[in-house]
VODOVO-604373 format. One record per residue: x, y, z of N, C-alpha, C in turn. Coordinates in pm, whole numbers, plus 32768, in hexadecimal, padded with zeros to 4 digits. Atoms other than C-alpha are relative to their C-alpha. Layout:
<marlos>
XYZXYZXYZ/...
</marlos>
This chain:
<marlos>
802E80037FE9B03F82C156DF7FDD7FBE7FAD/802B80347FE0AFFE8251567B8014800E7F8B/803B7FD38064AE9E81CF5471800B80417F87/7FB580058085AE47826852F8806B805C7FC9/7F8B7F99803EAF7D82F552557FDE806A7F9A/80257F90804CAF6B83E7513D7FB980027F8A/80557FF4807CAED683A94FF47FF180797FE5/7FE17F72801BAE6D84F54F987FBD80358082/7FE87FD27F83AE8685C250C77F6480478048/80877FC17FB6AD70863D51C9803680938020/80167F987FF1AD59879A51BB7FF180248071/80447F957F79AD3C888F52F37FA3802E7FF3/80567FA98046AC58894552037F5F7F8D803E/805E80327FDCAB57883552647FF57FF680B4/7FE97FCA7F8DAAE3887A53AD7FC97F6E8072/7FEE80AE7FB7AB25872654907FDB8033807E/804680247F6EAAC887AE55DB7F93801C801C/80B180237FF0A97087F855817FC57F927FF8/803E80677FF4A94986D654DE7FE47F998088/8023805D7F7EA993860956207FB580368060/80637FE77FB6A8BB86BE56D07F8C7FCF7FDE/808080218057A79B866955E67FE47F78804B/8032808C7FE3A7A38509566280117FBB8099/7FE780087F62A7E9852C57DF7F777FAE8018/807B80037FBAA6BD84D858A97FC28095802D/80307F887FF6A5E985FD592A800280038086/800B7FF17F9AA66486735A66809F7FC5804D/7F8B803B7FF7A7A186105B227FE47F68806C/803A80697F9FA6E785125BF07FE67F6E7F69/802380738075A69784545A8C80607F9C7FE5/7FB980418036A7B883F759E780C77FF68031/7F8A800A7FE1A906845E5AAC8057800D7F90/7FB67FC68080A97584FC595380527FB37F99/7FAF80268073AA3D84A958368095801F7FFD/7F677FE07FF1ABCA84AA581E801E7FDD7F65/7FE780088081AC2B84D556A880907FDC8001/7F93803C7FE2AD6D83F156A1805F803E7F63/7FB47FDC8064AE4384B355C180867FA37FC2/7F8380708028AF3F83E154DF808580278000/7F777FB67FF1B0AD842F552380417FF47F70/7FAF804B80B5B121844653A8804580597FE5/7F8A7FA28014B20485A253A68039800A8041/7FAA7FC77F9EB2D7858354C7805C80307FB4/7F7C7FD5804CB3F885D153D88002805F7FEB/801B7F92805AB34786F95349805580A78054/7FF17F947F84B3C087ED549A809480058005/7F7980007FEDB5388858547D805B7FE17FBE/7F8E802D8051B6898828540280877FBA802F/7F9D805C7FC4B752873154D97FF67F95803D/7FFB807A7FEBB77F861155867FA37FE08084/80777FE07F53B69B868057007FB280567FE5/802A7F917FF7B5AF874D5732803280A48009/7FBD7F807FEAB68B884D57CB806980207F7C/7F9A7FC78074B786881556A17FD280307F8B/802B7F9D8068B68C8867559C7FB18060801D/7FFF7F917FEAB64A89A35631807F80607FC8/7F787F9C803DB7258AD05580804080168098/7FBD7FDA7F6EB8028B3C569C7FD0808E8039/80327FB57FBDB75E8C5C56D17F90801B8031/808D80367FECB6138BB5571080337FB88096/801280537F9DB6AA8AD0580F801A802B80A7/802B7FC87F6FB68F8BC7595A7F877FE0801A/8088801B7FE7B5668B415A047FB880838016/80327F917FB9B4C28C845A147F5B801A7FB0/806B7FD68046B3448CF659B0801A80207F70/7FED7F898052B3CD8DFE58C380327FAD7F62/7FE380558084B48B8CDF57E57F957F877FD5/805480608016B39B8BF058117F6A802E7FAA/80797FD8805AB2878CB5576D802880377F69/7FD77FD18070B3668D43567480197F897F85/7FE6807E8051B3CF8BDC55FE7F677FD27FDC/8093800E8045B23E8B7D55F47FDE80647FA2/80487F96807FB1E78C9A54FA80587FE47F8B/7FBE80168062B2F38C2F54477FF57F7D7FB1/801480B28022B2968AB8542D7F777FF97FA0/80737FFC802DB11F8B4D53DA801A80307F7B/80057FC6806BB1AA8C1552AE802D7F9A7FC8/7FE580638057B2628AFE52237FB37F7B7FEB/805980887FE1B18889EF52857F56802B7FF7/80697FE67FDBB0218A6A52637F897FA47FFE/804280547FFBAFAC89385224802C7F628000/7FF180967FCEAFBB87AD5252805A7FF77F82/7F9C80028081B02887A950CA807A802D8007/7F967FC77FDAB11E88865101805F7F928049/7FA0804B7FBDB1B187BC520980287F907F98/800A80A5806FB18386545134805480197F92/7FA27FDE807CB25787185007807E8006805C/7FA47FFC7FECB34C875050EB80657FA2804B/7FC980967FEBB38085F55196802D7FD37FAE/7FE1801C8059B389857F504A809180187FE9/7F847FC58027B4BC863E501680697FD2808F/7F98800A7F97B56B85EB51637FFD7F5E8035/7FEF807C7FE5B53C847751847FDC7FB87FA5/7FF78027808DB586836C50CF7F967FB27FC6/806880488039B4A982C84FE27FB97F898039/804B80847FCBB46C817C507B7FCB800F8096/805F7FC67F6FB41C824051E17F9480547FD5/80337FC58009B356833451477F6D7F9F7FB5/807A805A8022B26B823050867FDD7F968051/803080557FA1B265813F51997F8B8030804F/807E7FD27F96B182823552567F9B803D7FBB/80817FE3805DB0DF82C5512C7FB37FCB7F87/806F8055803FB05981AA50987FCF7F8D8034/808380617FDCAF4F8095509980117F877FC9/801A8074805CAEF77F4C50317FD580027F7D/802B800A809BAEC07EE14EE47FEE806F7FCD/800B7F968058AE3C7FFD4E0D7FFA80A2805F/80297F847F71AE1781064F417F96803F7FD1/80867F92801FACC881374EE27F9E800D80AC/804F7FB67F78AC6581445060804D80778048/7FD67F787FECAD4E824E50947FCB807C7FC1/802E7FA1802DACB783134FAC7F798019800B/8074801A7FD6AB7A82AE50127FEF804180A7/801E7FB87F8EABAD83215170801780BD8009/80177F78800AAC0C849250F27F9980117FB5/808B7FD9804CAAEB84B74FEF7FB97FEB806F/80637FF37F91AA0E846E513A7FF48055805B/80107F907FBDAA75857A51FE7FE280587FC1/80137F798047AA7E867250F67F8B80067FDF/808D7FFE8044A916861550AE7F9E8035805E/80457FFA7FBBA894865151F97FFB80BD8014/80297F7D7FEBA7F987B8520A7FB58037807E/80557FDE7F76A78C888053507FB9807B7FCE/80667FB08004A6908977535B8035807F8046/7FE87F847FB1A7078AD853CD7FC180288072/80287FBD7FBCA6928B815503803480A5805D/7FD27FA67FDEA6C08CE955427FC680628051/804D7FB27F7BA6758E345630802B7F92806C/800D80297F7BA6FC8D745751808980288024/7F707FD17FA2A8128DE1584980517FA58002/7F87805F8013A9508D145807804C80068075/7FB080007F9DA9ED8D7D593980017F6F8078/8005805F7FA8AA528C795A1680037F837FE9/7FD5808B8045AAA38B47591A80287FA48053/7FA3805B7FDBAAF88A1759B380187F947FB3/7FF580808062AB9988EA591580167F858069/7FFF80A77FCEABAD88065A347FA67FAF8023/806880778007AB3286C95A75801B7FB3808B/7FEA80577F93AB1285E05B967FF57F847FDC/7FF78082803EAB7284725B3C80227F9E806A/7FA2805D7FAAABA5835A5C1D801F80208093/7FBA7FE27F75ABAB840E5D59806380707FF7/7FAE7F8B8009ACA785115CD97FEF80557F8D/80067F738052ACBB86785C0D80487FF17FB7/7F948000806AAD3E86735AD67FCF80A57FBA/800B7F78801EAD8187DD5A327FB180107F80/804B80038074ACC1876A58F17FD57F8A7FFC/8016807D8010AC0886645864805D7FB67F68/7FB4806F8080AD2F85B6576E80457FEF806A/7F9980397FBEAE3B84FD57C380547FAC7FB1/7F89802C804CAF78845157357FD27F2E7FF5/802280908035AF1482ED568B80577F9B8025/7F8280668004AFF281AB56A880147FDF7F63/7FCB801A8066B0E48153559280657FC58028/7F98807B7FDAB1B48043556A808F80197FAF/7F9B800F801CB320805F5515801780B57FDD/80117F8A7FFAB30B81C55520809580597FAF/7F657FC87FDDB4C881FF552E7FF780017F38/7FD17FF88073B4A2819C53A57FF580767FBA/80287F6D805CB40182DF5342806E8080804E/7F9E7FA47FD0B4D583AE5444804A7FB38070/7FAE80477F92B5DC831855457FCE803B8071/7FFE7F9F7F8CB564836556A97F65803C8033/808A7FC4802EB41483CF562A7F8D7FF580BB/8062800C7F76B35083405770800C80758081/7FE37FBB7F71B3FE840058897FD880907FE0/800B7FB4803BB3D98521579C7F6580248011/80817FD17FF1B25784F757807FBB7FFA80B2/802F80217F7AB232848958FE7FFD807A8044/7FE37F887FB5B2DA85C2596C7F9A807D7FE4/80407FBF8027B200868758B37F71800F802F/809D80007FAAB0B985E659237FF280338068/7FF57FB57F89B13486425A6D7FF480768019/800A7F627FE8B161877C5A337F5A804F7FDC/80567FD28043B03F87C4596F7F707FCD8052/807C80217FBBAF4F86F45A7C7F897FA57FB5/805780538025AEBF85F6598C80347F728005/7FFE808B7FF6AEAE8476597580957FDF7FA2/7F9F80338078AFF283C858BF7FE97F668038/802080A17FF2AFBE8248588480707FDC7FBA/7F7480678048B0F2817258577FC17F967FFB/800F8076802FB0E18069577B80287F848032/7FA580817FD3B14F7EF457E4808A80007FB8/7F98800D801AB2407F0056E3804180787FB9/7FB17F5C8024B2EC805456F380817FE28035/7F5A7FFE7FE6B44A809D571B8015803C806C/8005801D7F47B41E810A586B7FA97FC58069/805880627F9EB3CE805A59907F7580678068/80817FC77FABB28880665A7A8050804C8080/7FBA7FF67F8DB38180B85B8F805A809F800C/7FC47F8E8006B43581E55AED7F83805C7FE0/80437F7E803CB307829C5A507FA4803480AB/805B7FEF7F80B25182655BC7806180918047/7FB77FAC7FC6B35C833E5C4F800B80817FA3/804E7F8C804DB343843C5B277F7C805E7FFE/80657FC68009B1E0847B5B1B7FA77F9C8066/803B80487FA4B16283F35C687F5C801D8022/80507FD38001B04184BF5C607F777FD77FC6/8051801A80A4AFAB845D5B0480057F867FBE/7FC08074802CB03F82F85AC17F7E7FA67FDB/806980778008AF5C81EE5A3D80287FAD7FA7/7F9A8067803BAFD980A859B67F837FAC7FA1/8030804D805CAF577FF15887801B7F6F7FE3/7FCA80B7800CAF3F7E5D587B7FF57FA27F89/7FFC8064804CAF947D6B577A7FCC7F648036/802E807B7FD9AF377BF2578D80907F967FEC/7F9780708012B0437AFF57D87FDE7F5E804A/803C809D7FB9AF8A799A580280397F9E8074/7FB1805F8005B0A978C6582D7FFF7FE480AC/7FFF7FF77F80B0B6782459A67FB7804A804E/80737F9A7FA6AF73789E5A2680098092800E/7FEF7FA58005AFBF79E559C0804380358061/7F9A7FE27F80B0E87A035AAF803180867FE9/7FD47F858002B17F7B2959F67F9280947FE6/80977F85801BB0247BE859B37FF9801A80A5/80327FC27F7CAFE37BDC5B3D809480478045/7F6E7FC07FC3B1667C185BA1801680997FBF/7FFE7F96801AB13C7D505AC87F80804C8053/80917FB37FACAFCB7DC15B728056801080B5/7FC17FD17F73B0AB7D8E5CD6806C80627FF5/7FCC7F737FFCB1A47E765C697FE1807B7FD7/80347F70802DB0C57F8E5BE67FB680258065/801780047F88B02E7F545D1D8035805A8066/7FAA80117FA2B1507F705DFC804880A87FDB/7FC17F82802EB1D280AD5D067FA1806E8025/80527F7D7FE2B089816C5D637F8E801B7FB4/80587FDA8065AFCF81615C1D7F6B80358011/80AE7FC67FCCAE6A820D5C537FB47FAE7FAD/8075803D804BADC881625B2A804A7F667FCE/7FC4804F805FAE0780045A757FA37FFA7F9F/8050800680BCAD9F7FDC58E680307F817FBB/8013805D8049AD797E9D588B7FE9801A7F66/800680048076ADA97E95570D7F967F7C7FAF/804580668056ACB37DB256277FF780187F84/80187FC48080ACA77E7854F180A27FC37F96/7F95802D803BADE47D9F5493800E7F767FE6/8029808E7FEDAD627C30544780897FA87FB6/7F9E8062804EAE8B7BAF5351803080697FC2/7F967FB2803FAF987C2552867FEC80507F81/804C7FB3807BAF617D405178806580127F8C/7FBE7FEB8057AFF47D7A50378020809D7FD7/7FCB7F898018B0B27ED2500A804F800E7F9A/7F7680208082B13D7F074EA9805180698004/7F717F947FFAB22580474F1380567FBE8049/7FA7803D7F9AB2A17F765031806C7FA97FB9/7FAF80858054B2FD7E414F19803C80657F9C/7FA37FDD803CB36E7F2A4DFF808A80378044/7F727FDA7F98B46B7FCB4F1280417FA88042/7FB6803F7FBBB4BF7E944F99801180018092/80187FD07F73B45E7EF351017FF47F4B8025/8013808B7FC8B4A67D7F51B4806F800E806D/7F9D80147F85B5447CE652DE80567F6F7FE3/7F9E7F8A7FBDB66B7D0152DA800980667F84/80197F9F806FB6707E4B522680717FFF7FA6/7FB680058071B71E7E3A50D7805D80758006/7F857F808016B8767EFE50A4802180017F68/7FE6803780ABB8B17F3E4F3B801080967FCD/7FFF7F958038B8F680624E527F8D805E8011/80687FB17FF2B79680E24E4F7FFA802A8055/802E7FC17F8EB75881084FC7807B8039802A/7F7E7FC97FC6B8BB818A50047FE180997FB8/7FFD7F5C8039B86682A94EFE7FB180408048/80607FC47FC1B74183004FA6802A802E809F/7FC27FB97F80B7DF830B50ED806A80817FEE/7F997FA07FF7B8FD83D550797FD780927FE7/80477F6F8031B80184D64FD57FA5802B805D/803B7FE97FA0B75484E65119802980168082/7FBF7FDA7F9FB843857F51FE7FDF8012809E/80307FD37F73B78B85F5533C7FAF7F7C801E/802780777FB4B6C6849F532D808A7F89803C/7F9A80767FF3B82483DF53108041804780A3/7FCA7FA97F71B8B584E354497F9A7F90806C/806580437F74B770845A553480347F657FFF/8002808C7FE1B7B5830054BD80A97FF28034/7F8080257FCFB9318315551D8013803E80B3/800E7FBF7F56B8A383BC567C7FC77F7F8055/8064802D7F8FB7A682C656CD80107F5C7FDB/7FE980878042B83D817C55F67F937FC47FC8/8044804E8046B7AC807355647F6D7FF38052/808C80067FA7B60D805655DB7FF27F798012/803F808A7FF1B5A97F13568A7F5B80108031/80827FFC7FECB4597EAC56CA80057FE280DB/7FD67FEC7F6DB4967F2558477FB97FC28068/806280367FA9B3727E9358FC80167F508027/7FE580B3801DB3D87D0A588580767FF7801C/7F6A80397FAEB5607D33592C7FFD7F93805B/7FD3805D7FAFB50E7C8A5A2F7FC67F407FD1/80398072801FB4697B515974803F7FEB7F5D/7FA68045808EB5787B5B582980727FB48027/7FA38028801EB6767A9158CE806E8050803F/7F807FEE7FBEB7E27AC4596B800D80777F85/7FDC7FAB8056B8697C3258B07F9680237FC4/80537FBE8045B7367CAF581F801C80507F80/7FD67FA48071B76F7D4756BB7F9280397F9F/804A7FBF804CB6897E0955C57FD37F7C7FB2/80378066804BB6737C9D550E7FAA7FCE8059/804980417F96B6247BD756407F9280328012/80877FC57FB4B5147CC856C37F9C80007FA2/80677FED8074B46B7CF955707FDC7F807FD8/804380AA7FF7B4607B7C554F7FAF7FD48051/804D801C7F9EB3B67B50567E7F7C80387FF2/80637FBB800CB2C97C4556197FAD7F9C7FA4/8050803E808EB2667B9754BA7FF97F55803D/7FEC8099801AB2A57A1755457F8E7FE48082/803780287F95B1EF7A3E56817F7A80488034/80697FB38005B0D87B4656767F977FCC7F68/804380238095AFBD7B28555E7F837FFB8046/80A28000800AAE2F7B3955537FC080478047/805B7F897FC0AD277C0055E47FBD7FA78095/8039803A7F61ACC77BC557787F967FEB7FD2/807A8043800CABBD7AE357957F9C804A8077/80647FC57FA3AA857B67587280207FD4808C/7FE280337F9DAAE37A695971808B8020803C/7F897FD07FBEAC537AF6597C7FDC806D8033/80147F8C7FD8ABDA7C5859A17FB3800D808D/80317FDA7F6BAB0B7C025AC480647FD4807E/7F9E800C7F95AC347B525B67806480787FFD/7F9B7F847FEBACFF7CA45B167FAD805E8060/80457FBB7FC3ABE27D4A5BAA7FE27FCD80A6/8028805B7F5CABCA7C7E5CDB809B8038806C/7F667FB58003AD5D7CC65CFF80208096803C/7FEA7F9A8006AD4E7E2C5CBD7FB180728057/80537FBB7F7BACC47F185DEA7FE680927FB7/80187F8A801AACE7805D5D3F7FC67FFA7F75/80627FF0808BAC2A80E85BE380357FA57F9B/7FCC805C806FAC1D7FF45AED7FAF7FFB7F4C/803C7FC68091ABDF8057596780547F787FD5/7FC48069806AABB57F74583E800E80217F98/7FC87FC98085AC567FD356F87FEE7FCF7F9A/802C804F80A6ABD67F8E55A37F8B7F9E7FEC/8074802B803CAA627F6A55BB7FC980567FC3/80307FE48044A99A7F9854987F717FEF7FF5/809680158011A8487F0F54D87FB7801C8075/803F801C7F80A73F7F5F55D07FFA7FC1806A/7FE2806B7FDCA71D7E14562380737FD98067/7F7D80157FC5A8847DDF56727FFA807A808D/7FF17FB97F93A8707F29575B7F8A7FE98076/804680567FA7A7517E93582180207FAB8038/7FCE807D7FDBA7EF7D6A586D8074803F8037/7F907FDC7FA2A94B7E2458DB7FB58048807A/80137FBD7F9FA88A7EF359BB7FAC7F90806B/804380537F85A7B17DD15A5B808D7F9A8037/7F7C801E7FA2A92D7D295AAD804A804D803E/7FF67F9E7F91A95C7E6C5B578070804C7FB6/7FC37F6F803BAA177F6A5A5D7FF6804E802F/80267F8C7FBCAA1B80AA5AFF7FFB80447F65/7FF77FA0809CAA6F812E59847FFA7FB47F90/800A80518087AA5D80DD5806804C80737FBA/7FBE7FA58094AB62817656E07FAF7FB27FB2/803C802A807DAAAD815355B18077802B7FAC/7F747FEE8048ABD2811754E080027F787F87/7FC8804A8065AC3780815384808D7FBB7FEA/7F547FFB7FE5AD9A806053F1803C805C7F90/7FF57F768064ADC0818F52EB7FDB7FC47F86/7FFE804A80A4AD8580A551C280A27FB67FFC/7F648043801EAECB7FDA521080007F657FF5/801D806C8009AE287EA6522A7FBA7FAF7FA7/808780408072ACC07E6C51657FE480807FD0/80127F908065ACD17F4C50477F4B7FF57FF3/808D8009802BAB417F0F50107FAE80238097/80597FC37FA5AAD47F9051837FC380A27FEA/80297F798009A9F980D151888063805D8047/7FCC7FA97FD4AA79820451FF7FCE7FF180AC/80327FF57F44AA74821C53927F86807D7FFB/804F7F7E7FCDA9C3837B538E7F887FC47FB1/809E8037802CA89182B152B07FC47FBE805D/804180627F6FA86881BA53D77FE7802E8072/7FF97FB77F82A89182AD54E07F758022803E/809C7FCD7FCCA71B832454F27FA27F718039/803980777FB7A68C81BD552C803E7FBB8056/7FD0805F7F95A7718145561C7FF280628074/804F7F9A7FB6A72C828756E97F9F7FDC8041/807A80177FCDA5E0824056D97FC67F7A8045/7FFC80947FA7A5FA80CD575280488006805F/7FCB7FFE7F91A6D480FA5856803280A8805A/7FAD7F817FB8A73A828F58A97FD0801B805A/803180017F92A656827359D580677FD0807A/7FAC80727F94A73D81795A7A8085800D7FE9/7F657FF48023A8AD81BE59F1801980587FC0/7FC47FA58051A98E82A85971802B7FBC7F70/7FFD8031806CA98A829A5819806580607FB7/7FA37FB38063AAC1831A57457FFB7FCA7F82/7FC8801C8076AB57830F55FE807D80197FC6/7F7A80198010AC9082B055517FE380247F69/80088015809FACD382B953BB7FE080797FBE/7FFC7F9B803DAD0083CE52EB7FF1809D801A/80007F5F7FBDAD5884FF53C580B67FF57FFE/7F867FEA8016AEBC85825391803F804C8083/7FBA7F9E7FAAAFA18616549180877FA88034/7F94800C7FDCB10286095551803C80318088/7FC97FDB7F60B1CD86BA56407FDB8099800C/802E7F9D7FA6B1B187FB56D07FA180787F8E/804A7F9E8048B15688EE55BE7F707FD07FBB/80A6801F8067B04B8809550A7FA07FE28084/803E80337F70AFE087E1569A7FBB807B7FF1/80387F7E7FCDAFA1894C56B77FA780347F8C/806C7FDF805BAEF0896D554B7F7F7FA58035/807C80337FD7AE04886855B07FA8805F807D/80497FC47F98ADB0893157007FC880917FBC/803F7F7B8058AD7A8A7A56227F977FCA7FA2/805580238054ACBF89AF55347F657FE2804C/805080157F97ABE0892B56337F71807C804A/80497F667FD1AB998A9E56CB7FBC80577F99/80267FAB8084AB608B30556E7F707FB27FE4/808A80678011AA528A2355367FA580138056/807D80087FACA99F8A4C56627FA3809E7FFB/80377F967FF5A9808BCE564A7F9E80207F62/80617FE58075A8EF8B9654DF7F8E7FAB8032/806D804D7FFBA7EF8A9655577FA58012806C/804A7FD57F9CA7998B55568D80057F9D806E/7FF1803F7F80A8228A8957A0808A802B8032/7FB27FF07FB5A8E98AB458C0804A7F7C804B/7FD2805C7FB7A9538960594280037F7B7F89/8020808D803FA96487F858C77F687FC1802B/806580617FF3A8418776597B7F8480627FB4/80837FC38040A746889758D980257FCF7F32/8005805780A3A7DC87F157687FB37FB87FD9/804F80778023A70586F157887F8C80527FCC/806B7FC58037A5F287E057157FF5803C7F7F/7FE97FE9806DA69B884555CB7FB97FC27F95/80428069808BA5C087F2549680557FF17F9F/7F6A80238055A699875853A87FA57F7E7F77/801F804C808FA66686B6522380537F9B8009/7FD3806D8006A6E0854B521C801C7F9E7F9A/803880678085A6BD84BA50C880267F74800F/7FD78084800CA77A839B50E97FF77FA48069/804D803E7F82A709831D523F7FCA7F7E7FD8/801B808E7FE6A6D48199527A7F6D8028803B/805480077FD0A566816652DE7FEB7F78800E/7FFF80757FDBA53B803C53977F607FD3803B/809180197FD4A3B77FA7539E7FF07F7D8030/803A808A7FCEA3397E7E544B7FAC7FD27FA1/80428027805CA2B47D8B535D7FB37F9B8058/8061805A7FDCA16F7CA853C680347F767FB4/7FD0809D8042A2307B54536780507FA4807C/7FC6805C7F98A2C57A2B54368087803F8038/7F7D7FB97FA5A3F67A95552D7FFB807B8003/80297F7D8019A3717C035507808480437FE4/7FAD7F998049A4947C7554127FE6807A7FDB/80187F76801AA4DE7DBD53D780317FF57F72/7FE17FF48072A4D77E1F5271803380987FED/7FDC7F6B802DA5C07F4F520D7FDF80487F83/80167FD0804DA56E80475146805180877FE6/7FE37F9C7FE1A5FE819850CF7F9E80857FE4/80547F777FFEA55982E3510B7FD0803D7F82/
</marlos>
């Protein structure tokens, strides 16, 4: 899924379910709602073994409602917050893997900004309202999902936990929330389509060589596999500097030295999962990496043949080829949102790539209101960056959080959440200026 990494973690005490509703349109005809794309950052925190079944205690492996409920209760007690899970993941995962998803660009200011901006939003409670019949379901691009959240794309998550895409895809299918597979994932389009046929979206990077031959072939494969939404990403314009990865020696080929061996040796469950799944490859690029593709050849194919942000002309060509829902990820300016809708985008994901590429970017939540004001009546507006999540326990925590916050703000559905009264001190305001070119002058509220 799919987005920002940790920084200081976003706590579930912040009312995310209600925040997203504040910026919908008014009514189901207006905006087709928001899907908060949850960063897949703590997939390793659940369980104690190699696979999802093996991670359960023996007494829990019987597939019964009683055992499932008992297991969920234990997880809620052990890990009531995302910060609890983050601390657990730090202990279970080699440092190079944890830092790969936890870190960001340069000084990681954008990561901290994402978290602080979410925490700054306040929602005004409304009580004396019957809370029976609360529903978190949303209609999105002609399909119904259980809640306005999903799992955002993430490149090379096998470094964090080998095989995690399949785990995440299964849980998304179970929970009926979108799962967005990244182009540089360690599982293929075809495999994820088998696991999560009802919730599968595909995120697309740019491969400009040979008139985008790889780009268009990835689109063809996603179409053939039945991906419901194509998500070309534009917020990755160039290579970023990530100090944690540099310090840990994360590179292709991956270094095998006493330090990395020590990290793996002191992370036994990660090592077991690695032995089960093998060295992670960039699976979607296997067809383009020559004979006998390896982790090295697929990664180098990604490094050498991809790059840059999709141009508007390229996005228009992709829109023409793709006949299902088309969502552009990485928009932060209202004018770019308007242009995306003009070329036929069905939706927009407001995103700063989780602070992993441009440390000077504003928090996604702070520019969300202006983008909804610009295009919210014509396209679905979603947000990524600063949201934390992972496997079944975390997905369930988000569901509970949304329902609880709906009770406090007096709402019974996602559509009603558009009327929440909120204070958002960090929101950007884009005012039209009376000067040549009709430029937009941004201001902070």
